[in-house]
VOPAGU-2260 file (C-alpha; in pm, 1 decimal, decimal comma):
REM VOPAGU-2260
SITE   aa  ch    i         X         Y         Z
SITE  UNK   A    0   11073,7    9584,7   10995,9
SITE  UNK   A    1   11190,1    9273,3   10813,3
SITE  UNK   A    2   10932,4    9007,8   10728,4
SITE  UNK   A    3   11058,3    8651,4   10698,4
SITE  UNK   A    4   10875,8    8335,3   10598,0
SITE  UNK   A    5   10972,9    7969,8   10581,1
SITE  UNK   A    6   11001,0    7850,0   10219,6
SITE  UNK   A    7   11001,2    7501,2   10076,0
SITE  UNK   A    8   11211,6    7487,6    9757,8
SITE  UNK   A    9   11177,0    7181,6    9530,6
SITE  UNK   A   10   11442,2    7130,3    9264,9
SITE  UNK   A   11   11598,0    6825,2    9098,2
SITE  UNK   A   12   11386,1    6590,3    9315,1
SITE  UNK   A   13   11531,8    6750,2    9628,0
SITE  UNK   A   14   11346,1    6961,7    9881,4
SITE  UNK   A   15   11506,6    7215,8   10110,5
SITE  UNK   A   16   11343,9    7444,4   10366,5
SITE  UNK   A   17   11489,3    7784,1   10441,5
SITE  UNK   A   18   11389,7    8123,3   10574,7
SITE  UNK   A   19   11336,4    8405,2   10326,6
SITE  UNK   A   20   11325,0    8781,8   10353,0
SITE  UNK   A   21   10999,4    8896,8   10193,7
SITE  UNK   A   22   11024,5    9273,8   10186,4
SITE  UNK   A   23   11376,8    9345,7   10067,5
SITE  UNK   A   24   11277,9    9658,2    9872,4
SITE  UNK   A   25   11396,4    9492,4    9551,0
SITE  UNK   A   26   11144,6    9494,3    9265,2
SITE  UNK   A   27   11137,6    9275,7    8955,4
SITE  UNK   A   28   10902,0    9208,4    8665,4
SITE  UNK   A   29   10903,9    8833,7    8736,5
SITE  UNK   A   30   10914,9    8624,6    9055,5
SITE  UNK   A   31   11276,0    8577,7    9164,3
SITE  UNK   A   32   11439,3    8373,2    9436,0
SITE  UNK   A   33   11795,8    8466,2    9521,3
SITE  UNK   A   34   11980,2    8212,4    9732,2
SITE  UNK   A   35   12332,0    8203,1    9875,8
SITE  UNK   A   36   12595,8    7969,2    9731,6
SITE  UNK   A   37   12579,0    7747,0   10040,9
SITE  UNK   A   38   12212,4    7671,6    9969,3
SITE  UNK   A   39   12270,5    7641,1    9592,1
SITE  UNK   A   40   12516,7    7355,2    9647,6
SITE  UNK   A   41   12254,1    7120,4    9794,0
SITE  UNK   A   42   12027,5    7078,4    9488,3
SITE  UNK   A   43   12325,0    7086,1    9251,4
SITE  UNK   A   44   12303,6    7445,8    9129,6
SITE  UNK   A   45   12661,1    7527,2    9225,1
SITE  UNK   A   46   12895,5    7548,9    9050,3
SITE  UNK   A   47   12673,1    7689,2    8774,1
SITE  UNK   A   48   12676,9    7483,3    8455,9
SITE  UNK   A   49   12358,4    7560,5    8265,1
SITE  UNK   A   50   12292,3    7901,4    8420,6
SITE  UNK   A   51   12289,7    8235,2    8245,4
SITE  UNK   A   52   12538,9    8479,7    8400,6
SITE  UNK   A   53   12444,2    8844,0    8449,2
SITE  UNK   A   54   12584,4    9140,4    8641,4
SITE  UNK   A   55   12363,2    9348,1    8869,8
SITE  UNK   A   56   12476,0    9698,7    8958,7
SITE  UNK   A   57   12412,2    9740,6    9329,7
SITE  UNK   A   58   12513,6   10002,2    9585,9
SITE  UNK   A   59   12836,8    9818,5    9671,2
SITE  UNK   A   60   12937,0    9778,4    9306,1
SITE  UNK   A   61   12877,6    9514,1    9038,5
SITE  UNK   A   62   12748,2    9175,0    9155,1
SITE  UNK   A   63   12771,8    8862,0    8938,5
SITE  UNK   A   64   12460,0    8643,9    8949,5
SITE  UNK   A   65   12370,2    8316,5    8780,3
SITE  UNK   A   66   12014,6    8275,3    8659,3
SITE  UNK   A   67   11821,1    7949,4    8627,4
SITE  UNK   A   68   11486,5    8032,2    8468,8
SITE  UNK   A   69   11180,9    7838,4    8592,2
SITE  UNK   A   70   11406,9    7587,9    8767,2
SITE  UNK   A   71   11232,8    7539,1    9101,9
SITE  UNK   A   72   10893,4    7510,7    9264,8
SITE  UNK   A   73   10870,9    7733,1    9570,9
SITE  UNK   A   74   10598,8    7742,8    9835,2
SITE  UNK   A   75   10553,7    7915,2   10167,6
SITE  UNK   A   76   10552,4    7647,6   10436,9
SITE  UNK   A   77   10248,8    7678,6   10660,5
SITE  UNK   A   78   10271,1    7669,1   11037,6
SITE  UNK   A   79   10056,3    7352,4   11028,1
SITE  UNK   A   80   10317,7    7176,7   10812,9
SITE  UNK   A   81   10588,1    7274,8   11059,1
SITE  UNK   A   82   10385,2    7136,8   11352,0
SITE  UNK   A   83   10342,6    6801,9   11173,5
SITE  UNK   A   84   10720,0    6768,2   11131,8
SITE  UNK   A   85   10777,7    6792,5   11508,1
């Protein structure tokens, strides 16, 4: 069963809320947040300018990714915060 949470991502003085898949089965040595290009455009991460490009080998073949190290503050939005916004 998929577990999703609401995240608040703060980057470049911009804040965006989005849903995130928690248990993807992917493991890493450091915390990682992978976002789609559509979401990366809002805080100015796309097109990548100061990112490090890497290639991940996944089941479907090689996948190009762009890495911004320590670029954002991320927090799980509480249900109380969501109620206050309504």
